[in-house]
Each structure stands twice: as structure tokens, then as C-alpha cells.
Steps between C-alpha positions, in 0.01 A plus 500: 500500500489334840774320677567291805750473783766235489563313825813612687742303715645702789703394803382567854759780523358669188751410229319442171599167345259539209234753407362267233512145634330323789721287725803599294735371767464364853767722652630849434832520316577826684441398863402132501156565653191304395301648212123528461265558206177523695377709793549310823169638634256435214704298248440750217779520242753776556456741212804516279564695182193621310484332161305626199500238223656631181670793673872489578568704815865585545449820699305415814675366806336250737429637846466238769164534678489575873147371557288223351261626231238246612488511882700816577740328740867596514734270315778348718762742365284796598448361850872434536593857407260640758606248768871571441442877513309464827769275648772748406299790642460312829880501542501875561484518879502881502196553278177527702253216446229732369740623228585140410131416483429796271775393258391135523140585410614716208708226335227316303379829347852576376515182292214579262334818378169566673321804642668448838854496357565877541397473866729198544788693343445788743489265800814320389690823435389653830670233710764330284762770567464427872624143453860386529688542170546124456124452538423777251751357250376145554139599442597676179681186382195285579246734344675664202429217255136449599348845548347697214695764307288772664598374846868479404502859380309626804711324761849478350496768230 
């Protein structure tokens, strides 16, 4: 039995308005930001919940995508997480620039599982303890809801 992906509606900050309906609402009820149902780069539909006709799925939970399935570009919420993490990291005046750059370059590989993720975890862990505590805590707050379970366990236990 084959299925298909519904079209999701997600705000630019990453709050899911609907995992089953395109253009469900114009603005997010959580933060008020504009919502989208298509990739801003290639206009492909944002994949929502997977639907198999005739099968009632009450167990699976929708996971918001980080990248477009069609063109591979980051969705706005993914870009914003990385940009905010980099901006926060830049506030640490005591951390050497090469350490900041190493953490910065590791960030995208922490968001999704890929062969380079273990290397990114090691790079992040090597320098994160050298940051100011408010930077370390802030980065955790930014990243904790978007990184994979493997990354969470490796970095924060």
C-alpha cells in the first residue's frame, strides 16, 4: 500500500500550524509570524504528515523538516536557528575567533543526522565549555528542540 505526504503549514520560526493542510492560516497562533506551505527557494510543497489511505495512524508524530526535500535548501526556521546561535556565540568576547568558527561550522551538522554529525559533536564539545556560561546556556536553549536525539544525548547527557 503506498501513501503520500500531506502539505504542511509552518511559520517562519518553525511552529507547525498544520501537518495536513496547505495554507492553513496566514499567521502563526504561537508567535504571530507569517506561515508558509511551500519552499521559498523552489516552491515545492513542504512535506507534512505521511498519509496511507485506509490506514489510521495514531502513533506517529510529525517531525518538522529542516531542509527542503526537493532542492535541499534550509527552511527559514533552520536558517534562523543557525543565525541566532552564531549571533549569540559572537557575544563571547573571551572566546578566540578560531574556536567560535569551529563551533559555527559544526552547527548545521548538529541539526540532522549525517556522517559528519559525530565530528560536529566532538568539535562542539571541545570548545563549548570554554564559552561564558550565559553563552553555553543560551546555545543549549536555541538548539535543544532542533537537534537529533543522538546529539542531545552526546552533548547534554
